[in-house]
C-alpha positions as CSV (number, residue, x, y, z in Angstrom):
1,M,-3.2,-2.4,-0.2
2,S,-4.3,-0.1,-3.0
3,T,-6.3,-1.0,-6.1
4,R,-6.8,1.1,-9.2
5,R,-10.0,0.5,-11.1
6,V,-10.1,1.3,-14.8
7,E,-12.8,0.8,-17.5
8,A,-11.3,-0.8,-20.6
9,L,-12.0,-3.7,-22.9
10,G,-15.6,-3.6,-21.8
11,L,-14.5,-4.6,-18.3
12,T,-13.7,-3.0,-15.0
13,L,-10.0,-3.8,-14.7
14,H,-8.4,-4.0,-11.3
15,F,-4.7,-3.2,-10.8
16,D,-3.1,-4.0,-7.4
17,H,-0.6,-1.2,-7.8
18,G,0.4,-1.1,-4.1
19,A,1.4,-4.1,-2.0
20,Q,1.3,-7.3,-4.1
21,Y,0.5,-9.8,-1.3
22,F,0.9,-10.2,2.4
23,T,2.2,-13.0,4.7
24,V,0.9,-14.3,8.0
25,R,3.1,-15.1,11.0
26,D,1.4,-13.7,14.1
27,P,-1.4,-15.8,15.7
28,A,-3.7,-12.9,16.2
29,F,-3.3,-11.8,12.5
30,A,-3.8,-15.4,11.5
31,L,-7.2,-15.3,13.1
32,Q,-8.0,-12.1,11.3
33,V,-7.0,-13.5,7.9
34,A,-9.0,-16.7,8.6
35,D,-12.1,-14.4,9.0
36,W,-11.2,-12.6,5.8
37,E,-10.9,-16.0,4.0
38,R,-14.3,-17.1,5.4
39,D,-15.9,-13.8,4.2
40,G,-14.4,-14.2,0.7
41,V,-12.2,-11.1,0.9
42,A,-8.8,-12.9,1.0
43,A,-7.3,-16.0,-0.5
44,R,-4.0,-17.8,-0.7
45,W,-1.7,-17.1,-3.7
46,P,0.6,-20.2,-3.9
47,E,2.4,-18.8,-7.0
48,A,3.9,-16.0,-4.9
49,G,4.9,-18.3,-2.0
50,A,3.6,-20.9,0.5
51,D,2.5,-18.2,2.9
52,A,1.4,-15.5,0.4
53,W,-2.2,-14.1,0.6
54,V,-4.1,-11.5,-1.5
55,G,-7.3,-9.6,-1.0
56,T,-10.2,-10.8,-3.3
57,P,-11.3,-9.6,-5.7
58,S,-8.6,-7.0,-5.2
59,M,-6.0,-6.1,-2.6
60,S,-8.2,-3.4,-1.2
61,A,-11.0,-5.8,-0.3
62,P,-9.9,-6.5,3.3
63,V,-9.5,-2.8,4.0
64,R,-13.0,-2.0,2.6
65,A,-14.4,-4.9,4.7
66,M,-12.9,-3.4,7.9
67,A,-14.1,0.0,7.0
68,A,-17.7,-1.1,6.2
69,G,-18.9,-0.5,9.8
70,H,-17.4,3.0,10.1
71,A,-17.9,6.5,8.7
72,V,-14.8,6.8,6.5
73,T,-13.9,9.7,4.3
74,W,-11.9,8.5,1.4
75,N,-9.5,10.5,-0.8
76,A,-9.1,13.3,1.6
77,R,-6.0,15.6,2.0
78,V,-4.8,16.3,5.5
79,E,-2.6,19.4,5.6
80,T,-2.2,20.1,9.3
81,L,-3.8,19.2,12.7
82,D,-5.2,21.5,15.3
83,C,-5.9,21.0,19.0
84,D,-8.1,23.5,20.9
85,G,-9.1,22.9,24.4
86,G,-8.4,19.2,24.1
87,T,-10.5,18.7,21.0
88,W,-8.8,17.7,17.8
89,R,-9.5,19.0,14.3
90,I,-8.2,18.1,10.8
91,V,-7.2,21.0,8.6
92,G,-7.4,20.0,4.9
93,R,-9.8,19.0,2.2
94,P,-12.3,18.3,3.6
95,E,-11.9,19.7,7.1
96,A,-13.3,17.8,10.1
97,G,-13.3,18.4,13.9
98,G,-14.7,17.6,17.3
99,F,-12.5,14.5,17.9
100,D,-11.5,13.3,21.3
101,T,-8.5,11.4,20.1
102,M,-6.2,11.8,17.1
103,I,-4.5,8.7,15.5
104,I,-1.9,9.2,12.9
105,A,-1.4,6.2,10.6
106,V,0.6,7.5,7.6
107,P,4.2,7.0,6.4
108,A,6.9,8.2,8.8
109,E,7.9,11.2,6.8
110,Q,4.4,12.5,6.7
111,A,3.8,11.6,10.3
112,A,6.8,13.7,11.4
113,S,5.4,16.8,9.8
114,L,1.9,16.4,11.4
115,L,3.4,15.6,14.8
116,K,6.0,18.3,15.1
117,P,3.7,21.1,16.5
118,F,2.4,18.8,19.2
119,H,4.9,16.1,20.2
120,A,8.6,16.7,19.6
121,D,9.7,13.2,20.7
122,F,7.2,11.4,18.4
123,A,8.1,13.7,15.6
124,A,11.8,13.0,16.0
125,S,11.1,9.2,16.1
126,A,9.3,9.5,12.8
127,A,11.9,11.8,11.3
128,R,14.6,9.2,11.8
129,R,12.9,6.8,9.5
130,R,13.4,6.7,5.8
131,S,11.1,5.1,3.2
132,A,12.2,3.8,-0.2
133,P,10.2,5.0,-3.2
134,C,8.6,2.8,-5.8
135,W,7.5,3.5,-9.3
136,T,4.7,1.2,-10.4
137,A,3.3,0.6,-14.0
138,M,-0.2,-0.7,-14.7
139,I,-0.5,-2.4,-18.1
140,A,-3.4,-4.1,-19.9
141,F,-3.3,-5.9,-23.2
142,A,-6.2,-6.8,-25.4
143,E,-5.1,-10.4,-25.7
144,A,-3.3,-12.9,-23.5
145,I,0.5,-12.8,-23.6
146,V,1.9,-16.2,-24.6
147,T,4.3,-16.9,-21.7
148,E,4.4,-19.2,-18.7
149,T,5.9,-16.5,-16.6
150,T,3.5,-15.0,-14.1
151,I,5.9,-13.5,-11.6
152,I,9.3,-11.8,-12.1
153,R,11.6,-10.9,-9.3
154,D,14.7,-8.7,-9.3
155,I,15.7,-8.6,-13.0
156,G,17.5,-5.4,-13.7
157,A,15.3,-2.4,-12.8
158,V,12.3,-4.6,-12.2
159,A,12.0,-5.5,-8.6
160,W,8.7,-7.2,-9.2
161,A,6.3,-7.9,-12.1
162,T,3.2,-10.1,-12.2
163,R,0.3,-11.0,-14.3
164,D,-2.1,-9.3,-12.0
165,G,-5.3,-10.7,-13.6
166,A,-4.1,-14.3,-12.8
167,K,-4.3,-13.8,-9.0
168,P,-7.1,-15.6,-7.1
169,G,-10.5,-14.1,-7.6
170,R,-9.7,-11.9,-10.5
171,N,-11.5,-11.6,-13.9
172,H,-8.5,-13.0,-15.8
173,A,-8.0,-9.9,-17.9
174,E,-4.5,-9.6,-19.3
175,T,-3.3,-7.0,-16.8
176,W,0.3,-6.7,-15.5
177,I,1.9,-4.8,-12.7
178,V,5.6,-3.7,-12.9
179,Q,7.3,-2.3,-9.8
180,A,10.7,-0.7,-10.2
181,S,13.6,-1.3,-7.8
182,P,14.3,1.3,-5.1
183,Q,17.5,2.4,-6.8
184,W,15.7,2.9,-10.2
185,S,12.8,4.7,-8.5
186,V,15.2,7.1,-6.7
187,A,17.0,7.8,-10.0
188,H,13.7,8.7,-11.7
189,L,11.9,10.0,-8.6
190,E,10.8,13.4,-10.1
191,A,9.9,12.1,-13.6
192,S,6.3,12.3,-14.8
193,P,4.0,9.2,-14.9
194,E,3.9,9.7,-18.7
195,E,7.7,9.3,-18.9
196,I,7.8,6.4,-16.5
197,A,5.0,4.1,-17.9
198,P,6.6,3.4,-21.3
199,K,10.1,2.9,-19.7
200,L,8.7,0.2,-17.4
201,L,6.8,-1.4,-20.3
202,R,10.2,-1.8,-22.1
203,R,11.7,-3.2,-18.9
204,L,8.9,-5.8,-18.7
205,E,9.7,-6.7,-22.3
206,A,13.3,-7.2,-21.4
207,A,12.5,-9.2,-18.3
208,L,10.2,-11.5,-20.3
209,G,12.6,-11.7,-23.2
210,M,10.0,-11.1,-25.8
211,P,8.3,-8.2,-27.6
212,L,4.9,-7.1,-26.3
213,P,1.9,-5.7,-28.3
214,A,0.7,-2.2,-27.8
215,P,-1.2,-2.0,-24.5
216,V,-4.8,-0.9,-24.3
217,Y,-4.0,0.8,-21.0
218,L,-0.7,2.0,-19.7
219,S,-0.1,4.3,-16.7
220,A,2.3,4.7,-13.8
221,H,2.0,5.7,-10.1
222,R,4.8,6.9,-7.8
223,W,4.8,5.7,-4.3
224,R,7.1,8.2,-2.7
225,Y,7.0,6.4,0.7
226,A,6.7,2.7,-0.4
227,R,8.7,0.7,2.1
228,S,9.9,1.7,5.5
229,D,13.5,1.0,6.6
230,T,12.3,-0.3,10.0
231,T,13.5,-3.7,11.2
232,S,12.2,-3.4,14.8
233,G,10.5,-0.8,16.9
234,P,8.0,0.0,19.7
235,G,5.0,-1.0,17.6
236,A,2.9,2.1,18.5
237,L,3.2,5.4,20.2
238,R,0.6,7.0,22.5
239,D,0.4,10.1,24.7
240,N,-2.6,9.8,27.0
241,A,-2.4,13.4,28.2
242,L,-2.5,14.8,24.7
243,R,-4.8,12.0,23.5
244,I,-2.7,11.4,20.4
245,G,-1.4,8.1,19.0
246,V,0.7,6.9,16.1
247,C,0.7,3.5,14.4
248,G,2.0,2.1,11.2
249,D,4.4,-0.5,9.8
250,W,7.4,1.9,10.2
251,L,7.0,1.4,14.0
252,L,7.4,-2.4,13.7
253,A,8.5,-3.8,10.3
254,P,7.8,-3.2,6.6
255,R,4.9,-5.7,6.2
256,I,1.2,-5.5,6.0
257,E,0.9,-7.8,9.0
258,A,3.1,-5.3,11.0
259,A,0.8,-2.4,10.1
260,W,-2.2,-4.4,11.3
261,L,-0.4,-5.4,14.6
262,S,0.7,-1.8,15.1
263,G,-2.9,-0.6,14.8
264,R,-4.1,-3.3,17.2
265,L,-1.4,-2.4,19.7
266,L,-2.4,1.3,19.6
267,A,-6.0,0.3,20.1
268,G,-5.0,-1.5,23.3
269,L,-3.1,1.6,24.5
270,I,-6.1,3.8,24.0
271,G,-8.3,1.3,25.8
């Protein structure tokens, strides 16, 4: 549920360059989303589907709302973990320690690496999963594009494209998101963002069937582990003796709701 913020056109532009929306099926998650809606950090997005929701004013808003009551270190790099005498420590930038319990909530491939020195079974479970990558382009134009199309699905290399500024609660700037298909993303996995961004701009032109003006902002981001291949799973993993737990959508299903349910399940196991 990531959002990129960029200064352009005299505005702070928001690009939801991660998950585009989420759906609600589980009753417990429905209660959580109702709270988000009441607090103004989520809204329905009918254009994407009858059960589609987005964060407002950006997809990251619900995450920030949940984090508000906690001491969170953003933009940190975790390299390894260390456990000495039952106390956990994070090795990376920045380092942190003195933790009673370690919770790993990252993509399966990254979880496998962190878990391997401490729990072979959990690491093996994570290593069996595979995530599909996704290249995403963020594009802003100075003026509105004259088209009635606001969402594009599965046209050539474009798995998804949307007029991002038209989502609920946005500032209505002419911003677009283009997400490439898994196959195209794999084929271009090690290309640079500078190479990918203009390629996806041209793919957007092709999908819209019209030429586009020069953008005032154009960049790309690679999600190496964008979508898990999990269709079912245990939901969460917990070793009470080691005081280590694992959660994430790859333990349940590739949906935002599943990630939330996995975290809730692990919280219950920790007690």
